[in-house]
N, C-alpha and C positions, 0 to 999 in steps of 0.2 A: 782453520779454524778461527772461531771467532774468537775474541779478545775484548775482553768491559772492560774500559776508563772509566774508574772512578774516582777523580781530583778531591780532598778532604781537605776541611780546617777545623777541627776541633767536632763538637756535634759529635760527639763517639755514641750515644743512642741512637740515634738517625742510619748513622754505617755501621750498627750490629745490623738492627732491623731493615735498613736492606739489603745486607748477606744474606740475614739469614732466609730474607723472600725471595733471593737467587740460590740458595743453599735447597730450596725446595720444589725447582723446577723439575716439572716434567719432562724438561730436553734438558740435558745434563752437558754436551758436547759441547763446555767453552771454556776459559780462564779468564780470572779476575786480577787484575791490576787496579791500582789501591794507591793514588801518589797525592802520600801524607805530605802537605805545601804546609808544615812548618807546630802542625800540633801540639797544644800542650797538657788536652787533658786526661793523657794516658791511652792513644789511640794505636797509638805500633803498642803497646804492651798487648791489649785488649784483642787486637789481630794476629799477633803472635799465638796468642790462647786460645782462642778461640774460635780462629780461621787460618791454620799455619798452609792453608793450601792458595793463599791468597799472596796475590805477587806484589810484597810491599817497594814503589820509590820513592825516597826520599826530594824534596824539594824545599824551598826557605823565599816566601812572600812571592810566587809566581803567579798569583792566581788563577783564576779558572782557565782562561789558555792553553798560558805555557805551560800549564798543571798538564792539560790534560792532550797536548802535545806530545808532553814526556811522555806520557803513559801510550801512543800511538806511536811515536819511534821506537817505542822497547816490542810493541808487537806488533807492527812491520818489520824488525830487526829477528823477529824467531818465527816468520812464518804466517803469520796473519794471512788468511785471506778476507776477514770483514771486521770492523772495531765498529761496537757500540760505545757510543758515549753516554753515561749517566751519572748525572750527580745523585747524592747519599741522602737528598732530604726523599727519595722513591721508595714507594714499595710495587713489587711486583707479584700480579695475580700466577698462580704459581703454571698457565699453560703460556704465561709471557713470551719466555721462548720459542717453544712450542710456535705457539700460533707469527712469530718474525721468520723462523727459518723457515714456513709450509711458503709463507709467499715471496721472500729470499726467492725461493726454489721458482717459480713461478717469475719472481723482474729478476735478476741476478746480478743486472746493473743498476739497478735502481737506488735510493736511500728513503729506508723505511722510520719513518717515525712513529712512537707511540699512542695510542689515545690516552689521556692525563684528565685524570678523575680528583677532584679533591678528597679525600682522606676524611672531611669531618661531613658532607652532604651529599658525595658522588656527582657533583657539579659536573658537567663536562669542561675543561678548558681549552683553551686556545690552542684549535688544531691544524693550526696553519689557513694562510689565502687559500680560496678557492683562485682555481688557474681557468675556469672555461665555464658556462652557464650550464654544459653537460652533467657536470658533480654535482654543481644541486639540488638536482636530483635522490642523493643518498640520504635523504632522511631519516633513514632508520640505522643508521651507522654501525653497516659489516662491511668486510671485503676490506675494499682502497676506494680511497680519495685523491684523486691527482691536483697536488699543487705547486706551490716555486721556491717556497722557504720553508724552516719548520729550526722548533728551538732545538737544544741539544740533548737533553732532558729524554733520555731513551732511544736516540737517533740512532740506526744500522747501516753502515755503510763501508760500499765494496773496498778491497786495494784498490782499486779500479780507479776510484773517484778519487785517492790519491796521488798516485800517480802520474796523474792530467793535469790536477788544480793544487797541488802540494798539499800543507798541513791548512790549520786555522793560522787568518792573521794575530800576530802574540803584538805585533807593534801595535799597529794603530785598535789593535779593539782588545784590551788587556781580561777585560772581564765579561761586561754586557755587548752584545751586539756579535761576539765574533761567532757564531752557528749560524745567527740569520746571514749573516755572510756570503761565509764553507759554503752553504745550503746557497743560499741563491746564485753564486756564482758557479756554484755545479747544473742550476737547474741549466745557467748563461751559456754552460759548454756542452749542453744535450745532455746531460741527466736527467731522468726521468723523479719525480720526489712522488711518494706518497705519505698521508698519514694513514696505516694499518691501524683499522676501529679493533682490530680481532686481539692486538695485542697492547692490552689492558694496565698501566699503569698507576698506582695512586699516589699525589703529593701531596705537599700541605706548602700551597701559596701565600699563607702571611707569613713563612720562617726566606722567603727572599729578603734581598737586604731595600728595596726599594720601597717592596712593602710594609718596612718601619719603617720608613721615612712620612708613609702615611697616616699609620693609625694616631698618630699623635701631632698631629699639623703643627706646625712652628716654621717661623722664618731660618732656622737653623736645618730644619732636616727640608724646605722647600731648596735651599741654598744646597744640601747634598744630593736633592730629588735631581738641580738642572747640572750638576757640575763632580758630587766624587764618581769614585772609580764603579763604586757598590748603587750611586744612583741609575734608576729606571728612565730619569728622562733628559740623562747628559748630553746636552745641546751638544760636544764637542761630539761622541761620538755618532749620534745623528744627524748630523752635519757631513762627514766622512762617508758614513754608507749611502747615505743622498746622495750627495757628486758620484760616488761609483758608481752605482746601478741605477741612473737615471738621469734624464741629459733632456736638451730645449725645457719648454712648456710645462712637461710632466714633473722634469725636476723643479720648478718652480713652485706649483701647483701643492708637491707633496714637500716643499719644505715651508713655505704658509701655513698648509693645514699642519704640519709636526709640529711646529713653533709654537703656532696658537695654542695644542693642544698640550704641549708640556708646560707653557707658560702659566694655562688659566686653570686649565686640566684640574692640576693637584691639588686646585683648593674644592675643590667640584666634587669629585668623587671619594 
């Protein structure tokens, strides 16, 4: 059984639309867990009234990683064979789960990530770093593209991966980077990772915490970008990630380029 884990904090309307898109799926053999991390906007009441089939777990200031882990632990304890991590600001195409399950049957030990597109203009959003030159031929955006790490929005993870490497690292990466760290760790432990171009999600890029820091540039938002738990350019997270996954001259190169892009790139993009 597939369990879908969705951590939420407020933004009730996004959660409602996300769950409505899951309710409309052509493949329906899955269980949804919403981890409500202290919402104050009526999210829990909405869930109980409009989506009584959804399992609600309660948190309080867990942030993305610990909230997601809470849902994953519940899913594994209740017999999940795979867990999908999903953000509430996503909207699944009606055949999304059908396409995920199809490729999961072909690649039962692989992690599969969704093809994300902007809800505003259908622009494709980051689909993971290309693993090898042979994958550059996949310009049609159909089937699978092999990569080495992937965001957690719409990521289907077999139980075997958790059995081998554990849960997401909520200590070192409480909000950002936990998904990249987890999937890259899985890759380093021999698991394949694919972007499933056939399984499509709409997302709202402008709703990310870091994007909001960039909308109106200021020294305050620049500081948040580099130091806040919601800062996409958080230097501590980036440094931890780099030291964990790179060595030698490669580590030095990644650090130099990464610091430069974070320190300067904020003002240029």
